DRENPA-3360 file (N, C-alpha, C; in nm, 2 decimals, always signed):
BEGIN
1 = MLSVHGHF = +11.24/+12.03/+8.69/+11.28/+11.92/+8.70/+11.11/+11.84/+8.75 ~ +11.07/+11.93/+8.86/+11.05/+11.77/+8.95/+10.93/+11.73/+8.90 ~ +10.83/+11.80/+8.77/+10.72/+11.77/+8.71/+10.75/+11.67/+8.56 ~ +10.91/+11.67/+8.57/+10.97/+11.58/+8.49/+11.02/+11.42/+8.59 ~ +11.06/+11.44/+8.67/+11.11/+11.39/+8.79/+10.98/+11.32/+8.79 ~ +10.88/+11.38/+8.81/+10.72/+11.25/+8.87/+10.68/+11.18/+8.74 ~ +10.71/+11.22/+8.63/+10.61/+11.15/+8.55/+10.74/+11.09/+8.50 ~ +10.91/+11.07/+8.49/+10.91/+10.96/+8.47/+10.91/+10.81/+8.63;
9 = QLTQDSLA = +10.92/+10.88/+8.76/+10.84/+10.76/+8.76/+10.76/+10.72/+8.83 ~ +10.65/+10.79/+8.77/+10.48/+10.71/+8.76/+10.49/+10.62/+8.65 ~ +10.58/+10.64/+8.56/+10.62/+10.61/+8.40/+10.66/+10.45/+8.46 ~ +10.87/+10.53/+8.52/+10.80/+10.36/+8.61/+10.76/+10.28/+8.65 ~ +10.78/+10.31/+8.70/+10.61/+10.29/+8.83/+10.54/+10.19/+8.75 ~ +10.43/+10.19/+8.72/+10.36/+10.15/+8.57/+10.43/+10.02/+8.46 ~ +10.55/+10.07/+8.37/+10.57/+10.02/+8.35/+10.58/+9.85/+8.45 ~ +10.67/+9.88/+8.56/+10.73/+9.81/+8.61/+10.56/+9.71/+8.69;
17 = VWLTDFDV = +10.47/+9.79/+8.68/+10.33/+9.68/+8.69/+10.30/+9.55/+8.59 ~ +10.30/+9.69/+8.49/+10.34/+9.58/+8.33/+10.43/+9.52/+8.32 ~ +10.50/+9.50/+8.38/+10.62/+9.42/+8.30/+10.62/+9.25/+8.39 ~ +10.54/+9.31/+8.52/+10.51/+9.15/+8.66/+10.40/+9.11/+8.57 ~ +10.30/+9.16/+8.51/+10.17/+9.13/+8.51/+10.20/+8.98/+8.35 ~ +10.27/+9.10/+8.22/+10.37/+9.07/+8.16/+10.42/+8.92/+8.19 ~ +10.51/+8.90/+8.25/+10.59/+8.78/+8.33/+10.49/+8.64/+8.36 ~ +10.35/+8.72/+8.42/+10.29/+8.62/+8.47/+10.21/+8.58/+8.30;
25 = VLTNLEHL = +10.22/+8.64/+8.27/+10.11/+8.57/+8.16/+10.17/+8.50/+8.08 ~ +10.35/+8.53/+7.97/+10.43/+8.46/+7.97/+10.50/+8.35/+8.02 ~ +10.46/+8.33/+8.12/+10.49/+8.20/+8.21/+10.34/+8.11/+8.17 ~ +10.18/+8.14/+8.22/+10.09/+8.08/+8.21/+10.09/+8.04/+8.07 ~ +10.19/+8.16/+7.97/+10.16/+8.01/+7.86/+10.24/+7.96/+7.81 ~ +10.36/+8.00/+7.87/+10.45/+7.89/+7.78/+10.41/+7.72/+7.87 ~ +10.40/+7.77/+8.06/+10.40/+7.65/+8.13/+10.27/+7.60/+8.12 ~ +10.20/+7.65/+8.21/+10.06/+7.64/+8.23/+9.94/+7.62/+8.15;
33 = SEPPSNEK = +9.95/+7.65/+8.04/+9.82/+7.68/+8.02/+9.85/+7.54/+7.78 ~ +9.77/+7.51/+7.79/+9.79/+7.41/+7.64/+9.64/+7.42/+7.52 ~ +9.69/+7.55/+7.50/+9.55/+7.59/+7.42/+9.63/+7.52/+7.27 ~ +9.54/+7.53/+7.14/+9.58/+7.43/+7.02/+9.73/+7.59/+7.01 ~ +9.78/+7.53/+6.90/+9.93/+7.62/+6.88/+9.85/+7.74/+6.82 ~ +9.80/+7.74/+6.73/+9.71/+7.88/+6.61/+9.70/+7.97/+6.77 ~ +9.63/+7.88/+6.88/+9.62/+8.02/+6.95/+9.70/+8.07/+7.03 ~ +9.78/+8.01/+7.09/+9.96/+7.99/+7.16/+9.98/+8.12/+7.06;
41 = IRQLDDID = +9.99/+8.15/+6.87/+10.08/+8.22/+6.83/+9.97/+8.37/+6.82 ~ +9.87/+8.35/+6.85/+9.71/+8.50/+6.86/+9.79/+8.53/+6.98 ~ +9.82/+8.47/+7.10/+9.84/+8.52/+7.18/+9.94/+8.59/+7.20 ~ +10.07/+8.56/+7.09/+10.23/+8.62/+7.11/+10.23/+8.65/+7.01 ~ +10.15/+8.71/+6.89/+10.15/+8.83/+6.79/+10.07/+8.95/+6.87 ~ +9.96/+8.96/+7.00/+9.88/+8.98/+7.09/+9.97/+9.09/+7.19 ~ +10.10/+8.97/+7.25/+10.18/+9.00/+7.29/+10.30/+9.11/+7.26 ~ +10.30/+9.12/+7.11/+10.44/+9.21/+7.07/+10.38/+9.28/+7.03;
49 = REIQEKQT = +10.20/+9.30/+7.02/+10.16/+9.40/+6.98/+10.11/+9.50/+7.07 ~ +10.15/+9.46/+7.23/+10.16/+9.54/+7.32/+10.32/+9.58/+7.35 ~ +10.40/+9.52/+7.31/+10.54/+9.51/+7.35/+10.59/+9.72/+7.24 ~ +10.50/+9.65/+7.11/+10.51/+9.80/+7.07/+10.46/+9.90/+7.06 ~ +10.34/+9.92/+7.15/+10.23/+10.02/+7.20/+10.35/+10.07/+7.31 ~ +10.41/+9.99/+7.44/+10.49/+10.03/+7.54/+10.62/+10.10/+7.50 ~ +10.68/+10.12/+7.38/+10.82/+10.12/+7.32/+10.80/+10.30/+7.41 ~ +10.74/+10.34/+7.37/+10.78/+10.51/+7.36/+10.81/+10.51/+7.51;
57 = KIEYVRTC = +10.71/+10.46/+7.63/+10.76/+10.48/+7.72/+10.87/+10.44/+7.78 ~ +10.91/+10.25/+7.73/+11.03/+10.22/+7.73/+11.13/+10.27/+7.74 ~ +11.14/+10.31/+7.61/+11.25/+10.47/+7.57/+11.25/+10.57/+7.66 ~ +11.19/+10.66/+7.70/+11.10/+10.75/+7.77/+11.20/+10.68/+7.91 ~ +11.17/+10.58/+7.95/+11.26/+10.54/+8.10/+11.39/+10.52/+8.09 ~ +11.43/+10.44/+7.93/+11.54/+10.44/+8.03/+11.65/+10.54/+7.97 ~ +11.59/+10.66/+7.90/+11.65/+10.75/+7.86/+11.67/+10.90/+7.95 ~ +11.47/+10.91/+7.99/+11.51/+11.04/+8.11/+11.62/+11.04/+8.21;
65 = PNYLLSKT = +11.70/+10.94/+8.29/+11.78/+10.91/+8.39/+11.91/+11.00/+8.36 ~ +11.97/+10.98/+8.20/+12.02/+11.05/+8.21/+11.98/+11.22/+8.19 ~ +11.87/+11.27/+8.17/+11.86/+11.40/+8.10/+11.81/+11.43/+8.25 ~ +11.78/+11.36/+8.38/+11.76/+11.46/+8.53/+11.90/+11.43/+8.55 ~ +11.98/+11.36/+8.51/+12.09/+11.39/+8.55/+12.18/+11.49/+8.49 ~ +12.16/+11.52/+8.46/+12.26/+11.67/+8.35/+12.19/+11.76/+8.39 ~ +12.05/+11.82/+8.44/+12.00/+11.91/+8.51/+12.09/+11.91/+8.68 ~ +12.05/+11.86/+8.69/+12.09/+11.79/+8.80/+12.24/+11.85/+8.83;
73 = IDARGLTI = +12.38/+11.84/+8.77/+12.44/+11.88/+8.78/+12.48/+11.97/+8.74 ~ +12.39/+12.05/+8.59/+12.39/+12.18/+8.55/+12.29/+12.24/+8.69 ~ +12.24/+12.27/+8.77/+12.21/+12.34/+8.94/+12.30/+12.26/+8.99 ~ +12.39/+12.15/+9.02/+12.48/+12.17/+9.11/+12.61/+12.28/+9.07 ~ +12.63/+12.30/+8.93/+12.74/+12.38/+8.89/+12.73/+12.53/+8.89 ~ +12.62/+12.53/+8.85/+12.51/+12.67/+8.92/+12.55/+12.73/+9.03 ~ +12.49/+12.65/+9.09/+12.48/+12.69/+9.29/+12.63/+12.69/+9.30 ~ +12.74/+12.63/+9.26/+12.92/+12.65/+9.26/+12.93/+12.83/+9.26;
81 = NINELTKF = +12.86/+12.82/+9.07/+12.90/+12.94/+9.01/+12.81/+13.06/+9.12 ~ +12.72/+13.10/+9.18/+12.61/+13.15/+9.30/+12.73/+13.15/+9.35 ~ +12.74/+13.06/+9.46/+12.85/+13.08/+9.55/+13.00/+13.18/+9.51 ~ +13.02/+13.13/+9.47/+13.11/+13.18/+9.40/+13.13/+13.34/+9.38 ~ +13.00/+13.41/+9.32/+12.99/+13.51/+9.28/+12.96/+13.64/+9.42 ~ +12.84/+13.56/+9.46/+12.84/+13.62/+9.61/+12.97/+13.62/+9.73 ~ +13.12/+13.56/+9.67/+13.20/+13.58/+9.79/+13.29/+13.76/+9.74 ~ +13.21/+13.78/+9.61/+13.33/+13.92/+9.57/+13.16/+14.03/+9.58;
89 = C = +13.05/+14.01/+9.61/+12.99/+14.17/+9.64/+12.98/+14.16/+9.77;
% end
């Protein structure tokens, strides 16, 4: 489970950096740059493609906490069961 948690943390951190960079790109595209419309459309298409490429990681970060939580609850329940069992031994 530690490896899953570590992978989750790394993925979450990399997506946070990507989103920060992504926000800067969108802000520049929206407010600061004045490229021709066809250039903006190309940049938006590139952004859309990048979002699609990150979709698997986004979904992983969205669902992994529930998995980790369920494993934590299972481990806690197992510990309680072991403690109850040792009372009888």
